[in-house]
C-alpha positions as CSV (number, residue, x, y, z in Angstrom):
1,X,111.4,138.8,52.9
2,X,113.7,140.0,55.5
3,X,113.5,140.4,59.3
4,X,116.0,141.7,61.8
5,X,116.2,140.2,65.2
6,X,118.1,142.3,68.0
7,X,119.3,140.8,71.3
8,X,117.8,143.2,74.4
9,X,118.9,141.3,77.5
10,X,118.9,137.7,78.8
11,X,116.8,135.4,76.6
12,X,114.8,138.6,75.2
13,X,114.9,139.5,71.5
14,X,113.0,141.9,69.4
15,X,112.3,141.0,65.8
16,X,111.4,143.6,63.2
17,X,109.8,143.5,59.6
18,X,109.6,146.9,58.4
19,X,107.8,149.1,61.1
20,X,106.3,146.0,62.8
21,X,107.8,144.3,65.7
22,X,107.4,141.4,68.0
23,X,109.0,140.2,71.3
24,X,110.5,136.9,71.8
25,X,111.6,135.5,75.1
26,X,113.2,132.1,75.8
27,X,111.8,132.2,79.3
28,X,108.2,133.2,77.8
29,X,108.1,135.9,80.5
30,X,108.0,138.9,78.1
31,X,107.5,137.5,74.8
32,X,106.6,134.6,72.6
33,X,109.0,131.3,72.5
34,X,110.4,130.8,69.0
35,X,108.4,127.5,68.7
36,X,105.2,129.4,69.8
37,X,106.0,131.9,66.9
38,X,106.1,129.0,64.4
39,X,102.7,127.9,65.6
40,X,101.4,131.4,65.5
41,X,102.9,131.8,61.9
42,X,101.0,128.6,60.9
43,X,97.6,129.8,62.5
44,X,98.0,133.4,60.8
45,X,99.0,131.8,57.4
46,X,96.2,129.4,57.4
47,X,93.7,131.8,58.8
48,X,94.3,134.4,56.1
49,X,93.7,131.8,53.6
50,X,90.5,130.5,55.0
51,X,89.0,133.8,55.5
52,X,89.9,134.5,51.9
53,X,88.4,131.5,50.6
54,X,85.1,131.7,52.6
55,X,84.8,135.3,51.5
56,X,85.0,134.2,48.0
57,X,82.4,131.4,48.7
58,X,80.2,134.1,50.2
59,X,80.1,132.3,53.5
60,X,79.2,134.6,56.5
61,X,80.7,134.0,59.8
62,X,80.8,136.3,62.9
63,X,83.7,134.8,64.7
64,X,86.8,133.0,63.8
65,X,89.5,131.7,66.2
66,X,92.3,129.5,65.8
67,X,94.2,127.4,68.5
68,X,97.6,125.5,67.8
69,X,99.1,123.0,69.8
70,X,102.2,120.7,69.2
71,X,103.8,118.0,70.9
72,X,107.7,117.8,71.1
73,X,110.1,115.1,70.9
74,X,112.1,114.4,74.1
75,X,115.5,114.4,72.7
76,X,117.5,117.5,71.5
77,X,116.9,119.2,69.4
78,X,113.2,119.1,70.5
79,X,111.3,119.4,67.5
80,X,107.5,119.0,66.8
81,X,106.4,115.6,66.8
82,X,102.8,116.4,65.6
83,X,100.7,119.6,65.3
84,X,97.0,120.2,65.9
85,X,95.1,123.1,64.7
86,X,91.7,123.7,66.1
87,X,89.5,126.2,63.9
88,X,86.5,127.6,65.7
89,X,84.0,129.3,63.5
90,X,80.7,130.8,64.2
91,X,78.5,130.3,61.2
92,X,75.4,128.4,60.4
93,X,75.7,124.6,60.8
94,X,74.9,124.2,56.8
95,X,78.3,125.9,56.2
96,X,80.4,123.1,57.7
97,X,81.3,121.3,54.4
98,X,82.4,124.8,52.9
99,X,84.6,125.7,55.9
100,X,86.1,122.5,56.0
101,X,86.9,122.8,52.1
102,X,88.5,126.1,52.8
103,X,90.6,124.6,55.5
104,X,91.6,121.9,53.3
105,X,92.5,124.1,50.6
106,X,94.5,126.4,52.9
107,X,96.6,123.4,54.6
108,X,97.1,121.5,51.4
109,X,97.5,124.0,48.7
110,X,98.1,127.6,49.7
111,X,99.7,128.1,53.3
112,X,103.6,128.0,52.6
113,X,104.0,127.6,56.6
114,X,101.9,124.4,56.6
115,X,103.7,122.9,53.8
116,X,107.1,123.6,55.4
117,X,106.0,122.1,58.7
118,X,104.4,119.2,57.2
119,X,107.8,118.2,55.9
120,X,108.6,117.4,59.4
121,X,105.7,116.5,61.5
122,X,102.1,115.7,60.7
123,X,99.7,118.8,60.6
124,X,96.2,117.7,61.7
125,X,93.1,119.8,62.2
126,X,89.8,119.8,64.1
127,X,86.9,122.0,63.2
128,X,84.3,123.4,65.6
129,X,81.2,125.1,64.3
130,X,79.8,127.4,67.0
């Protein structure tokens, strides 16, 4: 895996991976902050896993949304003290246990981003069935 990050101006950078790019901005005015990208990476990694697992389980859903939130330590370097992932899934209530199993498999077995972040801070989740 390789990315290239180029400074544009002030605290703004552009990162590329192949033909894809994202904007980073320390001031958060013109792009993601680096720490927000970590949370976004966690959501994307786990989300892909959960969708794959639910499809293999033949669980139908019409909406899937993931919110991530982290608290940071006070002292520098400010790192994540804890991370909360909120999974919102629109599916039948009877599927709740299977959705929870898919999330558990993602966070504990498949998602490498979760595994890396868990080495430094707890990663917890909440499931909302809509």
